N, C-alpha and C positions, 0 to 999 in steps of 0.2 A: 656541911653542904656538896662540900667537894667529896666526901667519904660517899653522899649517896650518889653522885654525880659519875664514880666508878663506878658504883656497883652498877647501876645501871646501863649503863657501856659495856661493861665485862657479861652482861646477861644479855642486851642485843649483839654482842659480836659472837654468842656462842649460836645464836640463830641465823647466822652466816654462816655458820658450818655446818649445816644439817640438810639431808636430804631424805624425799620424801618414800617410804616404801608401802606400798600397795599389798594387801594381803589376797593375794588369789584373785578371782573376780566377785570380792563380796563388797566393793566400792568402800571398805576400810583402808586405810593409811595412817602412819605415824612419821614423825620425824626420828632418824638414826644419826648419828654423829656422821658424816661425809667419807670418813673413812672408813666406813663398814660395806662390806658387801657379805654374798654368798661363802660359806666355808668349801675347803675341801673334804671330801670322804672321808679320807685320812683325821681331822681335825673331828669331825660330828663322830667318827667311833671312836676316840677317844676321849671325847665328852661324854658322851651316852654309851659304855660298852657292851649295852646287853640289848643293843639294839633298840632301843624307847627312845629314840632320839624326834623332837617336835618335825613334821612334816615342813617348817620352815625356818630359816637359824640366817642371820646376819651376824655380821663381828669383825672385828680389829682381825688384821692379816695374820696373825700369831692365832686367834680365837682367845685371848685370854679375857675376852667382853665381849659379850654374846648377848643377842637378843633374840629368842627364843620362842616361836608360836605357833598356835596349830587351831584347828577348827572341830570342834567336837558336836556330833549329833545331839545334842541338849535344847529341847526347844526353853528358851529361859524370858521371851517375849514379853510374858506376862507379869513376871517380875517386878517388884520396884528397885528402883534403877541403886538406891541408898543400900537395899538389903546386898546386892548384886556385888557390889563396892565393897562393904563387910566381907563379905566372905572371901572374895579375891585379896584383901588385905590379909586377914585368920590365914589364909591360903599358903599366902606367900612367906610371911612371918615363920611358918611351921617349916617350910622349906629352904628358908633362906635364914636359919639365926642370925639374932644382929643386925636382922636389914635396919638402916637408921631410913624414913620417910621424910622428904621434904616439902610432901604438898603431897593432899589426896584430893583432889578434883576431876570435874567434866565440864567438858566444854559442850 
């Protein structure tokens, strides 16, 4: 029981150190670590040297950990959510070999 309580406390404490990030004017938000913020152009150029950086990136001060996001002009409104999640997971696993999923869910 102490272990479960400890795990629950740890999980809840991580929520206290998150901030909500809004994606442009979409109404879409996600929680990023509290110390994440916009990256400098120098870090963006280093991480995406061929000017292929996504439109928005937040990360830690050094850019060693980032969340990058962009909006594409594809209409996926009629696609089943489960199929989209599967496609996203497959793409992510190809782009980030060895990624370990801690969960796959939607809210």
